[in-house]
Backbone as XML, in Angstrom:
<?xml version="1.0"?>
<chain id="A" units="angstrom">
  <residue number="1" name="UNK">
    <atom name="N" x="-15.869" y="-28.299" z="8.142"/>
    <atom name="CA" x="-16.252" y="-28.562" z="6.515"/>
    <atom name="C" x="-17.618" y="-29.334" z="6.076"/>
  </residue>
  <residue number="2" name="UNK">
    <atom name="N" x="-18.751" y="-29.606" z="6.384"/>
    <atom name="CA" x="-19.504" y="-30.413" z="6.239"/>
    <atom name="C" x="-20.288" y="-30.139" z="5.165"/>
  </residue>
  <residue number="3" name="UNK">
    <atom name="N" x="-20.059" y="-29.479" z="4.293"/>
    <atom name="CA" x="-20.891" y="-29.172" z="2.716"/>
    <atom name="C" x="-19.619" y="-30.072" z="2.153"/>
  </residue>
  <residue number="4" name="UNK">
    <atom name="N" x="-18.549" y="-30.411" z="2.696"/>
    <atom name="CA" x="-17.828" y="-31.485" z="1.646"/>
    <atom name="C" x="-18.313" y="-33.206" z="2.108"/>
  </residue>
  <residue number="5" name="UNK">
    <atom name="N" x="-18.951" y="-33.027" z="3.147"/>
    <atom name="CA" x="-19.242" y="-34.385" z="3.916"/>
    <atom name="C" x="-20.923" y="-34.568" z="3.185"/>
  </residue>
  <residue number="6" name="UNK">
    <atom name="N" x="-21.266" y="-33.893" z="2.144"/>
    <atom name="CA" x="-22.580" y="-34.553" z="1.944"/>
    <atom name="C" x="-22.967" y="-35.734" z="0.747"/>
  </residue>
  <residue number="7" name="UNK">
    <atom name="N" x="-21.977" y="-35.756" z="0.764"/>
    <atom name="CA" x="-22.294" y="-37.344" z="0.452"/>
    <atom name="C" x="-20.952" y="-37.742" z="-0.312"/>
  </residue>
  <residue number="8" name="UNK">
    <atom name="N" x="-21.167" y="-39.497" z="-0.301"/>
    <atom name="CA" x="-19.606" y="-40.094" z="-1.081"/>
    <atom name="C" x="-20.084" y="-41.014" z="-2.196"/>
  </residue>
  <residue number="9" name="UNK">
    <atom name="N" x="-21.308" y="-40.215" z="-2.763"/>
    <atom name="CA" x="-21.868" y="-40.835" z="-3.887"/>
    <atom name="C" x="-21.455" y="-39.940" z="-5.092"/>
  </residue>
  <residue number="10" name="UNK">
    <atom name="N" x="-20.597" y="-40.495" z="-6.231"/>
    <atom name="CA" x="-20.237" y="-40.389" z="-7.018"/>
    <atom name="C" x="-20.307" y="-39.216" z="-7.745"/>
  </residue>
  <residue number="11" name="UNK">
    <atom name="N" x="-22.059" y="-40.146" z="-8.678"/>
    <atom name="CA" x="-22.944" y="-38.966" z="-9.685"/>
    <atom name="C" x="-23.810" y="-38.204" z="-8.623"/>
  </residue>
  <residue number="12" name="UNK">
    <atom name="N" x="-24.032" y="-38.842" z="-7.535"/>
    <atom name="CA" x="-25.007" y="-37.307" z="-7.118"/>
    <atom name="C" x="-23.967" y="-35.990" z="-6.008"/>
  </residue>
  <residue number="13" name="UNK">
    <atom name="N" x="-22.148" y="-36.628" z="-6.255"/>
    <atom name="CA" x="-21.922" y="-35.037" z="-5.829"/>
    <atom name="C" x="-21.235" y="-34.186" z="-7.267"/>
  </residue>
  <residue number="14" name="UNK">
    <atom name="N" x="-21.877" y="-34.915" z="-8.502"/>
    <atom name="CA" x="-21.285" y="-33.943" z="-9.244"/>
    <atom name="C" x="-22.270" y="-32.815" z="-9.888"/>
  </residue>
  <residue number="15" name="UNK">
    <atom name="N" x="-23.582" y="-33.699" z="-9.575"/>
    <atom name="CA" x="-24.953" y="-32.532" z="-9.689"/>
    <atom name="C" x="-24.677" y="-31.433" z="-8.918"/>
  </residue>
  <residue number="16" name="UNK">
    <atom name="N" x="-24.466" y="-31.920" z="-7.778"/>
    <atom name="CA" x="-23.833" y="-30.441" z="-6.780"/>
    <atom name="C" x="-23.112" y="-29.627" z="-7.359"/>
  </residue>
  <residue number="17" name="UNK">
    <atom name="N" x="-23.676" y="-28.027" z="-6.370"/>
    <atom name="CA" x="-23.001" y="-27.410" z="-6.603"/>
    <atom name="C" x="-21.620" y="-27.387" z="-5.775"/>
  </residue>
  <residue number="18" name="UNK">
    <atom name="N" x="-20.383" y="-26.086" z="-6.362"/>
    <atom name="CA" x="-19.181" y="-26.127" z="-5.957"/>
    <atom name="C" x="-19.150" y="-26.069" z="-4.115"/>
  </residue>
  <residue number="19" name="UNK">
    <atom name="N" x="-18.462" y="-27.072" z="-2.868"/>
    <atom name="CA" x="-18.989" y="-26.218" z="-2.040"/>
    <atom name="C" x="-18.013" y="-24.957" z="-1.804"/>
  </residue>
  <residue number="20" name="UNK">
    <atom name="N" x="-19.042" y="-24.150" z="-0.156"/>
    <atom name="CA" x="-18.588" y="-22.469" z="-0.670"/>
    <atom name="C" x="-16.582" y="-23.081" z="0.568"/>
  </residue>
  <residue number="21" name="UNK">
    <atom name="N" x="-16.622" y="-24.076" z="0.576"/>
    <atom name="CA" x="-15.350" y="-24.440" z="0.761"/>
    <atom name="C" x="-14.288" y="-24.563" z="-0.071"/>
  </residue>
  <residue number="22" name="UNK">
    <atom name="N" x="-14.463" y="-24.651" z="-1.172"/>
    <atom name="CA" x="-13.568" y="-24.364" z="-2.217"/>
    <atom name="C" x="-13.852" y="-23.357" z="-2.418"/>
  </residue>
  <residue number="23" name="UNK">
    <atom name="N" x="-14.786" y="-22.500" z="-3.332"/>
    <atom name="CA" x="-14.201" y="-21.567" z="-2.905"/>
    <atom name="C" x="-13.719" y="-20.660" z="-2.268"/>
  </residue>
  <residue number="24" name="UNK">
    <atom name="N" x="-14.015" y="-21.088" z="-0.948"/>
    <atom name="CA" x="-13.197" y="-19.825" z="-0.093"/>
    <atom name="C" x="-11.534" y="-20.713" z="-0.130"/>
  </residue>
  <residue number="25" name="UNK">
    <atom name="N" x="-11.421" y="-21.963" z="-0.038"/>
    <atom name="CA" x="-9.774" y="-22.173" z="-0.286"/>
    <atom name="C" x="-8.810" y="-21.202" z="-1.736"/>
  </residue>
  <residue number="26" name="UNK">
    <atom name="N" x="-9.979" y="-21.330" z="-2.760"/>
    <atom name="CA" x="-9.679" y="-21.142" z="-3.906"/>
    <atom name="C" x="-9.103" y="-18.700" z="-3.836"/>
  </residue>
  <residue number="27" name="UNK">
    <atom name="N" x="-9.878" y="-18.625" z="-3.179"/>
    <atom name="CA" x="-10.354" y="-17.094" z="-2.740"/>
    <atom name="C" x="-8.975" y="-16.896" z="-2.072"/>
  </residue>
  <residue number="28" name="UNK">
    <atom name="N" x="-9.038" y="-17.707" z="-0.906"/>
    <atom name="CA" x="-8.484" y="-17.223" z="0.059"/>
    <atom name="C" x="-6.520" y="-17.602" z="-0.580"/>
  </residue>
  <residue number="29" name="UNK">
    <atom name="N" x="-6.558" y="-18.539" z="-1.139"/>
    <atom name="CA" x="-5.319" y="-18.516" z="-2.313"/>
    <atom name="C" x="-5.051" y="-17.678" z="-3.355"/>
  </residue>
  <residue number="30" name="UNK">
    <atom name="N" x="-5.892" y="-17.139" z="-3.703"/>
    <atom name="CA" x="-5.443" y="-15.922" z="-4.938"/>
    <atom name="C" x="-5.315" y="-14.406" z="-4.288"/>
  </residue>
  <residue number="31" name="UNK">
    <atom name="N" x="-5.582" y="-13.948" z="-2.772"/>
    <atom name="CA" x="-5.505" y="-13.566" z="-2.048"/>
    <atom name="C" x="-4.459" y="-13.306" z="-1.043"/>
  </residue>
  <residue number="32" name="UNK">
    <atom name="N" x="-3.475" y="-13.876" z="-0.961"/>
    <atom name="CA" x="-2.649" y="-14.436" z="-0.670"/>
    <atom name="C" x="-3.190" y="-13.825" z="1.080"/>
  </residue>
  <residue number="33" name="UNK">
    <atom name="N" x="-4.168" y="-15.148" z="1.800"/>
    <atom name="CA" x="-3.977" y="-14.895" z="3.384"/>
    <atom name="C" x="-4.292" y="-16.302" z="4.080"/>
  </residue>
  <residue number="34" name="UNK">
    <atom name="N" x="-4.643" y="-16.384" z="5.079"/>
    <atom name="CA" x="-3.727" y="-18.375" z="5.466"/>
    <atom name="C" x="-4.977" y="-18.038" z="6.514"/>
  </residue>
  <residue number="35" name="UNK">
    <atom name="N" x="-6.381" y="-18.882" z="6.212"/>
    <atom name="CA" x="-7.113" y="-19.255" z="6.923"/>
    <atom name="C" x="-7.314" y="-19.510" z="8.170"/>
  </residue>
  <residue number="36" name="UNK">
    <atom name="N" x="-7.909" y="-19.160" z="9.330"/>
    <atom name="CA" x="-8.272" y="-19.983" z="10.476"/>
    <atom name="C" x="-9.152" y="-20.423" z="11.187"/>
  </residue>
  <residue number="37" name="UNK">
    <atom name="N" x="-9.412" y="-21.263" z="11.937"/>
    <atom name="CA" x="-10.360" y="-22.058" z="12.139"/>
    <atom name="C" x="-11.026" y="-21.245" z="13.155"/>
  </residue>
  <residue number="38" name="UNK">
    <atom name="N" x="-12.629" y="-20.882" z="13.074"/>
    <atom name="CA" x="-13.523" y="-20.804" z="13.829"/>
    <atom name="C" x="-13.798" y="-19.044" z="13.076"/>
  </residue>
  <residue number="39" name="UNK">
    <atom name="N" x="-14.872" y="-18.869" z="14.131"/>
    <atom name="CA" x="-15.732" y="-17.376" z="14.052"/>
    <atom name="C" x="-15.774" y="-17.508" z="12.240"/>
  </residue>
  <residue number="40" name="UNK">
    <atom name="N" x="-15.096" y="-16.309" z="11.393"/>
    <atom name="CA" x="-15.986" y="-16.406" z="9.707"/>
    <atom name="C" x="-15.388" y="-18.070" z="9.035"/>
  </residue>
  <residue number="41" name="UNK">
    <atom name="N" x="-14.222" y="-18.630" z="9.493"/>
    <atom name="CA" x="-14.468" y="-19.286" z="8.722"/>
    <atom name="C" x="-14.889" y="-20.592" z="8.570"/>
  </residue>
  <residue number="42" name="UNK">
    <atom name="N" x="-15.937" y="-20.707" z="10.525"/>
    <atom name="CA" x="-16.972" y="-21.769" z="9.981"/>
    <atom name="C" x="-18.095" y="-21.529" z="9.018"/>
  </residue>
  <residue number="43" name="UNK">
    <atom name="N" x="-18.339" y="-20.478" z="8.282"/>
    <atom name="CA" x="-19.936" y="-19.109" z="8.247"/>
    <atom name="C" x="-18.452" y="-19.023" z="6.518"/>
  </residue>
  <residue number="44" name="UNK">
    <atom name="N" x="-18.139" y="-19.643" z="5.452"/>
    <atom name="CA" x="-17.720" y="-19.535" z="4.576"/>
    <atom name="C" x="-18.951" y="-18.397" z="3.737"/>
  </residue>
  <residue number="45" name="UNK">
    <atom name="N" x="-19.793" y="-18.713" z="3.081"/>
    <atom name="CA" x="-20.800" y="-17.854" z="2.870"/>
    <atom name="C" x="-20.554" y="-17.163" z="3.051"/>
  </residue>
  <residue number="46" name="UNK">
    <atom name="N" x="-20.240" y="-16.350" z="4.112"/>
    <atom name="CA" x="-20.899" y="-15.019" z="4.982"/>
    <atom name="C" x="-19.148" y="-14.062" z="4.873"/>
  </residue>
  <residue number="47" name="UNK">
    <atom name="N" x="-17.704" y="-14.878" z="4.703"/>
    <atom name="CA" x="-16.483" y="-14.786" z="4.389"/>
    <atom name="C" x="-17.051" y="-14.329" z="2.789"/>
  </residue>
  <residue number="48" name="UNK">
    <atom name="N" x="-17.350" y="-15.151" z="2.144"/>
    <atom name="CA" x="-17.006" y="-14.876" z="0.484"/>
    <atom name="C" x="-17.596" y="-13.420" z="-0.096"/>
  </residue>
  <residue number="49" name="UNK">
    <atom name="N" x="-18.899" y="-13.515" z="0.817"/>
    <atom name="CA" x="-19.471" y="-12.301" z="0.831"/>
    <atom name="C" x="-18.983" y="-11.070" z="0.940"/>
  </residue>
  <residue number="50" name="UNK">
    <atom name="N" x="-18.360" y="-10.780" z="2.002"/>
    <atom name="CA" x="-17.156" y="-9.772" z="2.525"/>
    <atom name="C" x="-16.317" y="-10.073" z="1.051"/>
  </residue>
  <residue number="51" name="UNK">
    <atom name="N" x="-15.617" y="-10.835" z="1.000"/>
    <atom name="CA" x="-14.838" y="-10.731" z="-0.185"/>
    <atom name="C" x="-14.925" y="-9.834" z="-1.444"/>
  </residue>
  <residue number="52" name="UNK">
    <atom name="N" x="-16.545" y="-10.382" z="-1.750"/>
    <atom name="CA" x="-17.139" y="-9.906" z="-2.762"/>
    <atom name="C" x="-17.461" y="-8.332" z="-2.311"/>
  </residue>
  <residue number="53" name="UNK">
    <atom name="N" x="-17.822" y="-7.121" z="-1.494"/>
    <atom name="CA" x="-18.123" y="-6.568" z="-0.528"/>
    <atom name="C" x="-16.940" y="-5.410" z="-1.252"/>
  </residue>
  <residue number="54" name="UNK">
    <atom name="N" x="-15.942" y="-6.305" z="-0.853"/>
    <atom name="CA" x="-14.173" y="-5.779" z="-0.377"/>
    <atom name="C" x="-13.529" y="-5.297" z="-2.051"/>
  </residue>
  <residue number="55" name="UNK">
    <atom name="N" x="-14.306" y="-6.295" z="-2.924"/>
    <atom name="CA" x="-13.999" y="-5.784" z="-3.805"/>
    <atom name="C" x="-14.562" y="-4.691" z="-4.439"/>
  </residue>
  <residue number="56" name="UNK">
    <atom name="N" x="-16.412" y="-4.660" z="-4.526"/>
    <atom name="CA" x="-16.913" y="-3.819" z="-5.147"/>
    <atom name="C" x="-16.581" y="-2.303" z="-4.731"/>
  </residue>
  <residue number="57" name="UNK">
    <atom name="N" x="-15.753" y="-2.431" z="-3.335"/>
    <atom name="CA" x="-15.471" y="-1.023" z="-2.600"/>
    <atom name="C" x="-14.134" y="-0.874" z="-3.086"/>
  </residue>
  <residue number="58" name="UNK">
    <atom name="N" x="-13.602" y="-1.706" z="-3.531"/>
    <atom name="CA" x="-12.764" y="-1.254" z="-4.250"/>
    <atom name="C" x="-12.223" y="-0.579" z="-5.801"/>
  </residue>
  <residue number="59" name="UNK">
    <atom name="N" x="-12.956" y="-1.314" z="-6.562"/>
    <atom name="CA" x="-13.547" y="-1.135" z="-8.057"/>
    <atom name="C" x="-13.952" y="0.071" z="-7.725"/>
  </residue>
  <residue number="60" name="UNK">
    <atom name="N" x="-14.583" y="0.763" z="-6.798"/>
    <atom name="CA" x="-15.421" y="1.754" z="-6.897"/>
    <atom name="C" x="-14.364" y="2.962" z="-6.536"/>
  </residue>
  <residue number="61" name="UNK">
    <atom name="N" x="-13.120" y="2.561" z="-5.433"/>
    <atom name="CA" x="-12.063" y="3.573" z="-5.253"/>
    <atom name="C" x="-11.194" y="4.085" z="-6.307"/>
  </residue>
  <residue number="62" name="UNK">
    <atom name="N" x="-10.394" y="2.493" z="-7.021"/>
    <atom name="CA" x="-9.737" y="2.655" z="-8.001"/>
    <atom name="C" x="-10.804" y="3.213" z="-9.514"/>
  </residue>
  <residue number="63" name="UNK">
    <atom name="N" x="-12.050" y="3.933" z="-10.007"/>
    <atom name="CA" x="-12.583" y="4.416" z="-10.486"/>
    <atom name="C" x="-12.938" y="5.636" z="-9.608"/>
  </residue>
  <residue number="64" name="UNK">
    <atom name="N" x="-13.253" y="5.501" z="-9.006"/>
    <atom name="CA" x="-12.628" y="7.216" z="-7.732"/>
    <atom name="C" x="-11.530" y="7.816" z="-8.063"/>
  </residue>
  <residue number="65" name="UNK">
    <atom name="N" x="-9.915" y="7.392" z="-8.050"/>
    <atom name="CA" x="-8.841" y="7.745" z="-8.464"/>
    <atom name="C" x="-8.559" y="8.109" z="-9.848"/>
  </residue>
  <residue number="66" name="UNK">
    <atom name="N" x="-9.278" y="7.169" z="-10.349"/>
    <atom name="CA" x="-8.894" y="7.422" z="-12.154"/>
    <atom name="C" x="-9.372" y="8.929" z="-12.318"/>
  </residue>
  <residue number="67" name="UNK">
    <atom name="N" x="-10.281" y="9.405" z="-12.027"/>
    <atom name="CA" x="-11.963" y="10.788" z="-12.508"/>
    <atom name="C" x="-10.653" y="11.534" z="-11.378"/>
  </residue>
  <residue number="68" name="UNK">
    <atom name="N" x="-10.436" y="11.271" z="-10.358"/>
    <atom name="CA" x="-9.388" y="12.974" z="-10.189"/>
    <atom name="C" x="-8.027" y="12.694" z="-10.506"/>
  </residue>
  <residue number="69" name="UNK">
    <atom name="N" x="-7.589" y="11.492" z="-11.139"/>
    <atom name="CA" x="-6.281" y="12.073" z="-12.029"/>
    <atom name="C" x="-6.046" y="12.865" z="-12.771"/>
  </residue>
  <residue number="70" name="UNK">
    <atom name="N" x="-7.574" y="12.619" z="-13.437"/>
    <atom name="CA" x="-7.840" y="13.321" z="-14.891"/>
    <atom name="C" x="-8.396" y="14.490" z="-14.946"/>
  </residue>
  <residue number="71" name="UNK">
    <atom name="N" x="-9.011" y="14.600" z="-13.193"/>
    <atom name="CA" x="-9.732" y="16.387" z="-12.951"/>
    <atom name="C" x="-8.094" y="16.439" z="-12.849"/>
  </residue>
  <residue number="72" name="UNK">
    <atom name="N" x="-6.556" y="16.344" z="-11.982"/>
    <atom name="CA" x="-6.093" y="17.147" z="-11.567"/>
    <atom name="C" x="-4.831" y="16.946" z="-13.114"/>
  </residue>
  <residue number="73" name="UNK">
    <atom name="N" x="-5.176" y="16.346" z="-14.468"/>
    <atom name="CA" x="-4.190" y="16.686" z="-15.216"/>
    <atom name="C" x="-5.058" y="17.798" z="-16.308"/>
  </residue>
  <residue number="74" name="UNK">
    <atom name="N" x="-6.430" y="17.519" z="-16.036"/>
    <atom name="CA" x="-6.858" y="19.378" z="-16.486"/>
    <atom name="C" x="-6.246" y="19.796" z="-16.192"/>
  </residue>
  <residue number="75" name="UNK">
    <atom name="N" x="-6.459" y="20.418" z="-15.035"/>
    <atom name="CA" x="-6.302" y="21.409" z="-14.094"/>
    <atom name="C" x="-5.040" y="21.686" z="-14.291"/>
  </residue>
  <residue number="76" name="UNK">
    <atom name="N" x="-3.857" y="21.003" z="-14.071"/>
    <atom name="CA" x="-2.757" y="21.636" z="-14.093"/>
    <atom name="C" x="-2.617" y="21.393" z="-15.679"/>
  </residue>
  <residue number="77" name="UNK">
    <atom name="N" x="-3.172" y="21.501" z="-16.816"/>
    <atom name="CA" x="-2.705" y="21.787" z="-18.472"/>
    <atom name="C" x="-3.509" y="23.225" z="-18.418"/>
  </residue>
  <residue number="78" name="UNK">
    <atom name="N" x="-4.777" y="22.826" z="-17.835"/>
    <atom name="CA" x="-4.930" y="24.822" z="-17.854"/>
    <atom name="C" x="-4.323" y="25.770" z="-17.147"/>
  </residue>
  <residue number="79" name="UNK">
    <atom name="N" x="-3.602" y="25.206" z="-16.157"/>
    <atom name="CA" x="-2.660" y="26.105" z="-15.523"/>
    <atom name="C" x="-1.660" y="26.220" z="-16.252"/>
  </residue>
  <residue number="80" name="UNK">
    <atom name="N" x="-1.057" y="25.250" z="-16.605"/>
    <atom name="CA" x="0.371" y="25.607" z="-18.022"/>
    <atom name="C" x="-0.490" y="26.943" z="-19.260"/>
  </residue>
  <residue number="81" name="UNK">
    <atom name="N" x="-1.302" y="26.787" z="-19.478"/>
    <atom name="CA" x="-1.795" y="27.568" z="-20.563"/>
    <atom name="C" x="-1.565" y="28.466" z="-19.894"/>
  </residue>
  <residue number="82" name="UNK">
    <atom name="N" x="-2.811" y="29.475" z="-19.250"/>
    <atom name="CA" x="-2.641" y="30.406" z="-18.592"/>
    <atom name="C" x="-1.550" y="30.785" z="-18.268"/>
  </residue>
  <residue number="83" name="UNK">
    <atom name="N" x="-0.322" y="30.643" z="-16.958"/>
    <atom name="CA" x="0.970" y="30.940" z="-16.931"/>
    <atom name="C" x="1.488" y="31.368" z="-18.009"/>
  </residue>
  <residue number="84" name="UNK">
    <atom name="N" x="1.058" y="30.342" z="-19.356"/>
    <atom name="CA" x="2.147" y="30.908" z="-21.018"/>
    <atom name="C" x="1.755" y="31.714" z="-21.429"/>
  </residue>
  <residue number="85" name="UNK">
    <atom name="N" x="-0.087" y="31.905" z="-21.645"/>
    <atom name="CA" x="-0.498" y="33.395" z="-21.942"/>
    <atom name="C" x="0.465" y="34.488" z="-20.924"/>
  </residue>
  <residue number="86" name="UNK">
    <atom name="N" x="0.316" y="34.616" z="-19.681"/>
    <atom name="CA" x="0.881" y="36.063" z="-19.120"/>
    <atom name="C" x="2.231" y="36.057" z="-19.380"/>
  </residue>
  <residue number="87" name="UNK">
    <atom name="N" x="2.926" y="34.965" z="-20.007"/>
    <atom name="CA" x="4.545" y="35.411" z="-20.253"/>
    <atom name="C" x="4.504" y="35.575" z="-21.318"/>
  </residue>
</chain>
């Protein structure tokens, strides 16, 4: 985790952006996933990008699910009205 070892001078560290490793730690904690060393964990910026892609895809899937639920509800209402008119 070299980003945490940029400098030991507190004044300089205050002006630096938050290291990817800290952001990654909070993202993994929020998702309840255990980080393992190696592979993507050695490239936290890539792993964070993957998290963002997953969140975007999940949001799109949820929007589609809501649309389908509304379409199904409307279809059920139309079917019930058609059956009520026939009876």
